[in-house]
Backbone atoms as SQL, in Angstrom:
CREATE TABLE atoms (id INTEGER PRIMARY KEY, chain TEXT, resi INTEGER, resn TEXT, atom TEXT, x REAL, y REAL, z REAL);
INSERT INTO atoms VALUES
  (1, 'A', 1, 'UNK', 'N', 115.146, -58.141, -1.416),
  (2, 'A', 1, 'UNK', 'CA', 114.993, -58.194, 0.022),
  (3, 'A', 1, 'UNK', 'C', 116.089, -57.326, 0.639),
  (4, 'A', 2, 'UNK', 'N', 115.713, -56.334, 1.416),
  (5, 'A', 2, 'UNK', 'CA', 116.712, -55.434, 1.991),
  (6, 'A', 2, 'UNK', 'C', 117.512, -56.109, 3.107),
  (7, 'A', 3, 'UNK', 'N', 118.720, -55.646, 3.287),
  (8, 'A', 3, 'UNK', 'CA', 119.585, -56.144, 4.350),
  (9, 'A', 3, 'UNK', 'C', 119.487, -55.176, 5.524),
  (10, 'A', 4, 'UNK', 'N', 119.219, -55.715, 6.697),
  (11, 'A', 4, 'UNK', 'CA', 119.109, -54.890, 7.897),
  (12, 'A', 4, 'UNK', 'C', 120.238, -55.254, 8.848),
  (13, 'A', 5, 'UNK', 'N', 120.931, -54.245, 9.351),
  (14, 'A', 5, 'UNK', 'CA', 122.020, -54.480, 10.292),
  (15, 'A', 5, 'UNK', 'C', 121.543, -54.183, 11.704),
  (16, 'A', 6, 'UNK', 'N', 121.974, -54.984, 12.642),
  (17, 'A', 6, 'UNK', 'CA', 121.636, -54.800, 14.053),
  (18, 'A', 6, 'UNK', 'C', 122.930, -54.691, 14.839),
  (19, 'A', 7, 'UNK', 'N', 122.900, -53.896, 15.886),
  (20, 'A', 7, 'UNK', 'CA', 124.080, -53.737, 16.727),
  (21, 'A', 7, 'UNK', 'C', 124.266, -54.932, 17.659),
  (22, 'A', 8, 'UNK', 'N', 123.161, -55.573, 18.019),
  (23, 'A', 8, 'UNK', 'CA', 123.261, -56.751, 18.891),
  (24, 'A', 8, 'UNK', 'C', 122.106, -57.697, 18.582),
  (25, 'A', 9, 'UNK', 'N', 122.191, -58.885, 19.116),
  (26, 'A', 9, 'UNK', 'CA', 121.156, -59.890, 18.898),
  (27, 'A', 9, 'UNK', 'C', 119.842, -59.457, 19.552),
  (28, 'A', 10, 'UNK', 'N', 119.913, -58.718, 20.624),
  (29, 'A', 10, 'UNK', 'CA', 118.707, -58.273, 21.321),
  (30, 'A', 10, 'UNK', 'C', 117.851, -57.340, 20.446),
  (31, 'A', 11, 'UNK', 'N', 118.462, -56.619, 19.517),
  (32, 'A', 11, 'UNK', 'CA', 117.725, -55.713, 18.648),
  (33, 'A', 11, 'UNK', 'C', 116.981, -56.450, 17.537),
  (34, 'A', 12, 'UNK', 'N', 117.357, -57.680, 17.261),
  (35, 'A', 12, 'UNK', 'CA', 116.739, -58.431, 16.161),
  (36, 'A', 12, 'UNK', 'C', 115.315, -58.850, 16.518),
  (37, 'A', 13, 'UNK', 'N', 114.399, -58.790, 15.557),
  (38, 'A', 13, 'UNK', 'CA', 113.034, -59.243, 15.839),
  (39, 'A', 13, 'UNK', 'C', 112.986, -60.765, 15.975),
  (40, 'A', 14, 'UNK', 'N', 112.039, -61.236, 16.755),
  (41, 'A', 14, 'UNK', 'CA', 111.889, -62.685, 16.940),
  (42, 'A', 14, 'UNK', 'C', 111.414, -63.309, 15.633),
  (43, 'A', 15, 'UNK', 'N', 111.888, -64.506, 15.290),
  (44, 'A', 15, 'UNK', 'CA', 111.405, -65.152, 14.061),
  (45, 'A', 15, 'UNK', 'C', 109.928, -65.519, 14.188),
  (46, 'A', 16, 'UNK', 'N', 109.265, -65.548, 13.040),
  (47, 'A', 16, 'UNK', 'CA', 107.842, -65.878, 13.017),
  (48, 'A', 16, 'UNK', 'C', 107.653, -67.345, 13.396),
  (49, 'A', 17, 'UNK', 'N', 106.751, -67.593, 14.303),
  (50, 'A', 17, 'UNK', 'CA', 106.481, -68.957, 14.771),
  (51, 'A', 17, 'UNK', 'C', 105.558, -69.654, 13.771),
  (52, 'A', 18, 'UNK', 'N', 105.929, -70.871, 13.372),
  (53, 'A', 18, 'UNK', 'CA', 105.138, -71.647, 12.427),
  (54, 'A', 18, 'UNK', 'C', 104.429, -72.746, 13.198),
  (55, 'A', 19, 'UNK', 'N', 103.170, -73.001, 12.868),
  (56, 'A', 19, 'UNK', 'CA', 102.417, -74.057, 13.530),
  (57, 'A', 19, 'UNK', 'C', 103.101, -75.396, 13.292),
  (58, 'A', 20, 'UNK', 'N', 103.021, -76.287, 14.280),
  (59, 'A', 20, 'UNK', 'CA', 103.703, -77.569, 14.192),
  (60, 'A', 20, 'UNK', 'C', 103.265, -78.377, 12.981),
  (61, 'A', 21, 'UNK', 'N', 101.975, -78.385, 12.672),
  (62, 'A', 21, 'UNK', 'CA', 101.482, -79.155, 11.524),
  (63, 'A', 21, 'UNK', 'C', 102.029, -78.580, 10.220),
  (64, 'A', 22, 'UNK', 'N', 102.074, -77.255, 10.131),
  (65, 'A', 22, 'UNK', 'CA', 102.606, -76.623, 8.926),
  (66, 'A', 22, 'UNK', 'C', 104.104, -76.877, 8.795),
  (67, 'A', 23, 'UNK', 'N', 104.814, -76.826, 9.908),
  (68, 'A', 23, 'UNK', 'CA', 106.249, -77.088, 9.892),
  (69, 'A', 23, 'UNK', 'C', 106.521, -78.518, 9.425),
  (70, 'A', 24, 'UNK', 'N', 105.760, -79.468, 9.927),
  (71, 'A', 24, 'UNK', 'CA', 105.924, -80.863, 9.532),
  (72, 'A', 24, 'UNK', 'C', 105.649, -81.024, 8.036),
  (73, 'A', 25, 'UNK', 'N', 104.642, -80.359, 7.516),
  (74, 'A', 25, 'UNK', 'CA', 104.340, -80.427, 6.086),
  (75, 'A', 25, 'UNK', 'C', 105.474, -79.837, 5.256),
  (76, 'A', 26, 'UNK', 'N', 106.055, -78.732, 5.732),
  (77, 'A', 26, 'UNK', 'CA', 107.178, -78.118, 5.016),
  (78, 'A', 26, 'UNK', 'C', 108.391, -79.047, 5.000),
  (79, 'A', 27, 'UNK', 'N', 108.678, -79.667, 6.137),
  (80, 'A', 27, 'UNK', 'CA', 109.821, -80.584, 6.221),
  (81, 'A', 27, 'UNK', 'C', 109.616, -81.766, 5.281),
  (82, 'A', 28, 'UNK', 'N', 108.408, -82.325, 5.255),
  (83, 'A', 28, 'UNK', 'CA', 108.122, -83.452, 4.360),
  (84, 'A', 28, 'UNK', 'C', 108.292, -83.051, 2.894),
  (85, 'A', 29, 'UNK', 'N', 107.858, -81.847, 2.540),
  (86, 'A', 29, 'UNK', 'CA', 107.990, -81.377, 1.160),
  (87, 'A', 29, 'UNK', 'C', 109.461, -81.228, 0.772),
  (88, 'A', 30, 'UNK', 'N', 110.260, -80.699, 1.678),
  (89, 'A', 30, 'UNK', 'CA', 111.690, -80.530, 1.402),
  (90, 'A', 30, 'UNK', 'C', 112.369, -81.888, 1.251),
  (91, 'A', 31, 'UNK', 'N', 112.030, -82.831, 2.123),
  (92, 'A', 31, 'UNK', 'CA', 112.642, -84.161, 2.050),
  (93, 'A', 31, 'UNK', 'C', 112.224, -84.892, 0.776),
  (94, 'A', 32, 'UNK', 'N', 110.974, -84.732, 0.351),
  (95, 'A', 32, 'UNK', 'CA', 110.517, -85.373, -0.886),
  (96, 'A', 32, 'UNK', 'C', 111.272, -84.816, -2.089),
  (97, 'A', 33, 'UNK', 'N', 111.470, -83.504, -2.107),
  (98, 'A', 33, 'UNK', 'CA', 112.223, -82.899, -3.204),
  (99, 'A', 33, 'UNK', 'C', 113.678, -83.353, -3.178),
  (100, 'A', 34, 'UNK', 'N', 114.260, -83.480, -1.996),
  (101, 'A', 34, 'UNK', 'CA', 115.646, -83.939, -1.883),
  (102, 'A', 34, 'UNK', 'C', 115.785, -85.357, -2.425),
  (103, 'A', 35, 'UNK', 'N', 114.785, -86.227, -2.148),
  (104, 'A', 35, 'UNK', 'CA', 114.845, -87.599, -2.670),
  (105, 'A', 35, 'UNK', 'C', 114.741, -87.613, -4.193),
  (106, 'A', 36, 'UNK', 'N', 114.022, -86.653, -4.783),
  (107, 'A', 36, 'UNK', 'CA', 113.954, -86.578, -6.242),
  (108, 'A', 36, 'UNK', 'C', 115.297, -86.192, -6.840),
  (109, 'A', 37, 'UNK', 'N', 115.939, -85.200, -6.237),
  (110, 'A', 37, 'UNK', 'CA', 117.211, -84.722, -6.779),
  (111, 'A', 37, 'UNK', 'C', 118.379, -85.653, -6.471),
  (112, 'A', 38, 'UNK', 'N', 118.335, -86.316, -5.337),
  (113, 'A', 38, 'UNK', 'CA', 119.428, -87.209, -4.939),
  (114, 'A', 38, 'UNK', 'C', 118.846, -88.450, -4.272),
  (115, 'A', 39, 'UNK', 'N', 118.421, -89.422, -5.075),
  (116, 'A', 39, 'UNK', 'CA', 117.861, -90.639, -4.486),
  (117, 'A', 39, 'UNK', 'C', 118.877, -91.331, -3.584),
  (118, 'A', 40, 'UNK', 'N', 118.400, -92.133, -2.648),
  (119, 'A', 40, 'UNK', 'CA', 119.322, -92.835, -1.756),
  (120, 'A', 40, 'UNK', 'C', 120.294, -93.725, -2.536),
  (121, 'A', 41, 'UNK', 'N', 121.467, -93.881, -1.991),
  (122, 'A', 41, 'UNK', 'CA', 122.480, -94.715, -2.630),
  (123, 'A', 41, 'UNK', 'C', 122.057, -96.176, -2.616),
  (124, 'A', 42, 'UNK', 'N', 122.483, -96.901, -3.637),
  (125, 'A', 42, 'UNK', 'CA', 122.197, -98.328, -3.696),
  (126, 'A', 42, 'UNK', 'C', 123.489, -99.135, -3.580),
  (127, 'A', 43, 'UNK', 'N', 124.490, -98.556, -2.968),
  (128, 'A', 43, 'UNK', 'CA', 125.769, -99.244, -2.814),
  (129, 'A', 43, 'UNK', 'C', 125.590, -100.446, -1.899),
  (130, 'A', 44, 'UNK', 'N', 126.303, -101.516, -2.191),
  (131, 'A', 44, 'UNK', 'CA', 126.203, -102.680, -1.319),
  (132, 'A', 44, 'UNK', 'C', 126.701, -102.344, 0.088),
  (133, 'A', 45, 'UNK', 'N', 126.086, -102.964, 1.076),
  (134, 'A', 45, 'UNK', 'CA', 126.483, -102.703, 2.457),
  (135, 'A', 45, 'UNK', 'C', 127.817, -103.369, 2.751),
  (136, 'A', 46, 'UNK', 'N', 128.512, -102.809, 3.706),
  (137, 'A', 46, 'UNK', 'CA', 129.767, -103.407, 4.133),
  (138, 'A', 46, 'UNK', 'C', 130.957, -102.792, 3.432),
  (139, 'A', 47, 'UNK', 'N', 132.070, -103.474, 3.533),
  (140, 'A', 47, 'UNK', 'CA', 133.333, -102.989, 2.980),
  (141, 'A', 47, 'UNK', 'C', 133.607, -103.714, 1.667),
  (142, 'A', 48, 'UNK', 'N', 133.971, -102.955, 0.640),
  (143, 'A', 48, 'UNK', 'CA', 134.339, -103.531, -0.643),
  (144, 'A', 48, 'UNK', 'C', 135.831, -103.311, -0.839),
  (145, 'A', 49, 'UNK', 'N', 136.529, -104.372, -1.123),
  (146, 'A', 49, 'UNK', 'CA', 137.976, -104.261, -1.348),
  (147, 'A', 49, 'UNK', 'C', 138.239, -104.138, -2.846),
  (148, 'A', 50, 'UNK', 'N', 139.148, -103.266, -3.196),
  (149, 'A', 50, 'UNK', 'CA', 139.531, -103.068, -4.584),
  (150, 'A', 50, 'UNK', 'C', 141.022, -103.342, -4.711),
  (151, 'A', 51, 'UNK', 'N', 141.429, -103.763, -5.896),
  (152, 'A', 51, 'UNK', 'CA', 142.843, -104.066, -6.141),
  (153, 'A', 51, 'UNK', 'C', 143.690, -102.803, -6.293),
  (154, 'A', 52, 'UNK', 'N', 143.039, -101.700, -6.739),
  (155, 'A', 52, 'UNK', 'CA', 143.798, -100.467, -6.950),
  (156, 'A', 52, 'UNK', 'C', 142.880, -99.263, -6.758),
  (157, 'A', 53, 'UNK', 'N', 143.503, -98.104, -6.678),
  (158, 'A', 53, 'UNK', 'CA', 142.755, -96.854, -6.570),
  (159, 'A', 53, 'UNK', 'C', 141.927, -96.636, -7.838),
  (160, 'A', 54, 'UNK', 'N', 142.501, -96.976, -8.985),
  (161, 'A', 54, 'UNK', 'CA', 141.799, -96.790, -10.259),
  (162, 'A', 54, 'UNK', 'C', 140.513, -97.608, -10.293),
  (163, 'A', 55, 'UNK', 'N', 140.578, -98.858, -9.806),
  (164, 'A', 55, 'UNK', 'CA', 139.394, -99.712, -9.770),
  (165, 'A', 55, 'UNK', 'C', 138.334, -99.129, -8.823),
  (166, 'A', 56, 'UNK', 'N', 138.754, -98.601, -7.691),
  (167, 'A', 56, 'UNK', 'CA', 137.818, -97.988, -6.743),
  (168, 'A', 56, 'UNK', 'C', 137.185, -96.735, -7.351),
  (169, 'A', 57, 'UNK', 'N', 137.997, -95.926, -8.045),
  (170, 'A', 57, 'UNK', 'CA', 137.468, -94.723, -8.696),
  (171, 'A', 57, 'UNK', 'C', 136.456, -95.080, -9.783),
  (172, 'A', 58, 'UNK', 'N', 136.749, -96.130, -10.544),
  (173, 'A', 58, 'UNK', 'CA', 135.833, -96.553, -11.607),
  (174, 'A', 58, 'UNK', 'C', 134.508, -97.028, -11.013),
  (175, 'A', 59, 'UNK', 'N', 134.549, -97.751, -9.911),
  (176, 'A', 59, 'UNK', 'CA', 133.326, -98.223, -9.258),
  (177, 'A', 59, 'UNK', 'C', 132.525, -97.049, -8.721),
  (178, 'A', 60, 'UNK', 'N', 133.184, -96.063, -8.129),
  (179, 'A', 60, 'UNK', 'CA', 132.502, -94.883, -7.600),
  (180, 'A', 60, 'UNK', 'C', 131.858, -94.091, -8.735),
  (181, 'A', 61, 'UNK', 'N', 132.570, -93.952, -9.843),
  (182, 'A', 61, 'UNK', 'CA', 132.027, -93.221, -10.983),
  (183, 'A', 61, 'UNK', 'C', 130.814, -93.956, -11.571),
  (184, 'A', 62, 'UNK', 'N', 130.875, -95.272, -11.647),
  (185, 'A', 62, 'UNK', 'CA', 129.744, -96.051, -12.161),
  (186, 'A', 62, 'UNK', 'C', 128.524, -95.880, -11.262),
  (187, 'A', 63, 'UNK', 'N', 128.732, -95.872, -9.961),
  (188, 'A', 63, 'UNK', 'CA', 127.621, -95.659, -9.031),
  (189, 'A', 63, 'UNK', 'C', 127.031, -94.260, -9.198),
  (190, 'A', 64, 'UNK', 'N', 127.882, -93.261, -9.386),
  (191, 'A', 64, 'UNK', 'CA', 127.421, -91.888, -9.572),
  (192, 'A', 64, 'UNK', 'C', 126.595, -91.765, -10.843),
  (193, 'A', 65, 'UNK', 'N', 127.065, -92.366, -11.923),
  (194, 'A', 65, 'UNK', 'CA', 126.342, -92.309, -13.193),
  (195, 'A', 65, 'UNK', 'C', 124.986, -93.008, -13.066),
  (196, 'A', 66, 'UNK', 'N', 124.949, -94.164, -12.422),
  (197, 'A', 66, 'UNK', 'CA', 123.687, -94.871, -12.227),
  (198, 'A', 66, 'UNK', 'C', 122.722, -94.046, -11.379),
  (199, 'A', 67, 'UNK', 'N', 123.231, -93.393, -10.359),
  (200, 'A', 67, 'UNK', 'CA', 122.391, -92.541, -9.512),
  (201, 'A', 67, 'UNK', 'C', 121.815, -91.378, -10.311),
  (202, 'A', 68, 'UNK', 'N', 122.613, -90.783, -11.186),
  (203, 'A', 68, 'UNK', 'CA', 122.146, -89.680, -12.021),
  (204, 'A', 68, 'UNK', 'C', 121.064, -90.173, -12.991),
  (205, 'A', 69, 'UNK', 'N', 121.249, -91.356, -13.557),
  (206, 'A', 69, 'UNK', 'CA', 120.251, -91.911, -14.476),
  (207, 'A', 69, 'UNK', 'C', 118.931, -92.171, -13.755),
  (208, 'A', 70, 'UNK', 'N', 118.990, -92.722, -12.547),
  (209, 'A', 70, 'UNK', 'CA', 117.779, -92.966, -11.777),
  (210, 'A', 70, 'UNK', 'C', 117.081, -91.658, -11.434),
  (211, 'A', 71, 'UNK', 'N', 117.857, -90.632, -11.126),
  (212, 'A', 71, 'UNK', 'CA', 117.292, -89.331, -10.801),
  (213, 'A', 71, 'UNK', 'C', 116.564, -88.737, -12.012),
  (214, 'A', 72, 'UNK', 'N', 117.144, -88.886, -13.194),
  (215, 'A', 72, 'UNK', 'CA', 116.505, -88.370, -14.408),
  (216, 'A', 72, 'UNK', 'C', 115.211, -89.134, -14.706),
  (217, 'A', 73, 'UNK', 'N', 115.221, -90.460, -14.495),
  (218, 'A', 73, 'UNK', 'CA', 114.022, -91.243, -14.730),
  (219, 'A', 73, 'UNK', 'C', 112.914, -90.840, -13.758),
  (220, 'A', 74, 'UNK', 'N', 113.265, -90.496, -12.540),
  (221, 'A', 74, 'UNK', 'CA', 112.288, -90.096, -11.538),
  (222, 'A', 74, 'UNK', 'C', 111.663, -88.746, -11.870),
  (223, 'A', 75, 'UNK', 'N', 112.384, -87.891, -12.557),
  (224, 'A', 75, 'UNK', 'CA', 111.875, -86.556, -12.912),
  (225, 'A', 75, 'UNK', 'C', 110.781, -86.638, -13.971),
  (226, 'A', 76, 'UNK', 'N', 110.823, -87.659, -14.807),
  (227, 'A', 76, 'UNK', 'CA', 109.856, -87.776, -15.901),
  (228, 'A', 76, 'UNK', 'C', 108.529, -88.208, -15.444);
């Protein structure tokens, strides 16, 4: 794809207008793919208190690993 330089914004061509129904379908497709790659978090709501930074880091890492496992299961 070639790069085109413009001296001002007025010289740039107007973007192609997409029909509202098509735009909505594109947005839904992007959001569905995003949910496959990064499912919503399942962290408990509210504030969780930890005794130390190490304990908080371990809990965050466990949540990350579980999220990655769920994402892999969803791909199959």
